[in-house]
Steps between C-alpha positions, in 0.01 A plus 500: 500500500644518851219735609237248392676220684524706818141626485351221725775559755438874489127446562573282803751752633249787456225303672727442801658845499299615803563192706332164553206642699407745228530223239273274703255787543490559123422131440219508759359819347509341155315188619237706686460735205431205269233374738336841524522554123301181436240525776423867438354394166256265670339742745133595492565868560471582132137382487577152371351236729585164342832353394370451148430871471849574629655260246299663221628838613858363488443383143399853408804641680737259319332452156821386333662312785290197592800344675507784755131438574565128541795561733291735717211255527727203583680707758171606657383139518790425733389771742480272804864392468613855430313625805691262727832616350407868529389464862828332590694776325302771682553331835872423471652752256270805495407518868846584645520812279177580314589860408667420160194301401239773558411536130440124469312485829261768375435294189438190711273689739290618205422143387124461543422141405394248764780262402771763573335644812749338739799644317328839476438506876855396575631768265286763679649393833854516367436835334377639831811359669720665238328832560502467878836671540386795289164514676673484839722791398196708400324423832816562702558839338140597565509397865845646568360838392196480726485750784280274709710509817560769757765512769331476838689424818783359292279224357342443161130554503238543227390854428144365481356500850274206587155614611393147585202618698327648196530187291402254770153642556225235506369409158158376395467132431422359160664476163413857401678633806807293429505610139451860601784477750731356239389757243541783744847384598593462136368846411670667791838332466533470126297783357210296368712252303339177387619143537838448333480327158771241446678482165693218341876548501561506124689825450633768728139549603622340821587862586148616421390784726852590614584742219435799718632481855546875536250697710247696293567872519133585529464324834475716808791453744260489795293192417413260776474120492188313595638452851542874554878525484661765286714356220673656204355464151813318376469237770132437448530493123786248494339271753169506314680430175675194636190376683256531209726450195423198274873426506596187693696679770430248779819298441708813459373633834550160663863486377562842653352384832734201524801707393690609812770706330355825635624524859261789571199284395345803324439339158400172663256690722344676201482181294322327794237772530438506125489119481234472772286770341543332163399144590212609728363750252212589519413340837751683721319686778794693650856594427753229598647573844874427457753488783869425507641261762875478453552324166134396483204682349148425618183631337132456581177616336128438474325377188154404384524124440325407171502131598226567752271680258141377512569314821425565865873516582668827591608712202787691662823311556862570598805458283866518603840497334831401659837560330789295639866463420494132599238231567657433839352835612145386414393429860632838621335678208167329563491647850537847350228432244269354764515825697433706184202283398355507851530879521342560160219249558425662836471844338276357229288305743536174307633154586823421313408136432580391145750779444748486215874518562762578235863424575795612284849361552773723361780360290822432686727226620282434806163540329413131521653440842231358727439438869612181672147363489468558124848352446392181675193477276721531194749245637232236561398513134133482588227593250478878525316525167221290355520287187303757303749765610795291382351489152441876489866588466544395137334816364608728782869421465476604135463868592676523837822300476800611300565167335619151590854618583394786726697515829205660678226310677224368279136594560436152639787533747382845605147372552624209714686741728208742514254218577720382789518855639121546479436161661741581782320831560150358460417533870572874490306541175205310643500718811494807271192357320682520165300328225740534206878543484675619184880489500721685250861385467770625267592269211716515189268690263198598699378443855342166588161529667360222717154484653379316812138471613371395840330162477238452769491122463874447523549793740806607304610741229477314172712591201277622219658452152259738332620788719860453387507785248219720628401649831161425646270615222367851563455688176798523271676168556 
């Protein structure tokens, strides 16, 4: 008798035995599971195209329980209201820690109907965020084992020597020549690989192509890269794997670039080289030339610009990457990059106008510290971003902030600071003939990326909302 009376209390005590957070998580999982359980029965993946066919199939599945069929249909009819609730739950409760919800996120990501597409896309993003730490660990282990550096004069330098003269030979004009150049570069650098296919993040397929990061034993230890420098098979194999893998390693590489925990910069250096080769695949024309200047890293390279295909504009262009510990060093870093771009363009015999500059700001207490000029721009409260840009943060904050109570800067705050720094340095950027600026900055879950494009009419670098989460489109992104 006493046991029956205490049973409700025992259930409550058991539900709260692991603490209030675990109890709240179990309630959220139950609500999301109920949503998925209903909507999975109304997907067209099973060959049923209309709701009537799906209802008939439910009747066959529950021949003796018409009430269950009625409950499912009524629940499905309230899909719009449920979608709003689920999106709020994903944004506020799942986002800060999506790892415990992976099983449910996979179920959500597999929803194929048009009505649930928004939730499916959001679940794919959150699933990728939940796997980012694991993916970053895989990439970091692979890069930390790379023997891609040699000690020379006490400085880190790539073992691949840059024979820039051989790759900058004049090329025939026309689309066939450009395609042949890109194909030749691709074949030489990546062993004849084809364009990387992208896969939806539904299962651990996000790691697709990374299952073997060990050098093949059958490879000769005396192979040479397309630029003529001798490199070990392990180095070449791991770089090629990360560059050409279908896995979404861009954000993992970006997070390693903005991580300044390695005082020797070795892992950061390797992540930078791999990242450049990855996002410019297959249009990279030479190995990135990376130099260390105190706490800064500066890289430059040549690439075949696909934006100028079938036009009379020049095909070869210059790209550069600058890694800073603080935005207040931007002007100093731009002087270093300007010298690197000028030297490379001179060797290639091309004009560096319209070049692309990537900037990464490492995480740290002074990361968002800016120059006096940028500080004044922020203090005045002037419009650094356009109205369209203001509206672009609703979806971006979903996957980059750590929740409404996060003590770290929000993506919008980071973008405001970055925009002020870019505007303050616009005269230097204009003198360098930079056409596009992409800035990576560390955030709570994954780096925030902001894009700025030179506007000829306004004679200023204009914030481009559509470049927030991708670099200037080359091939993969």
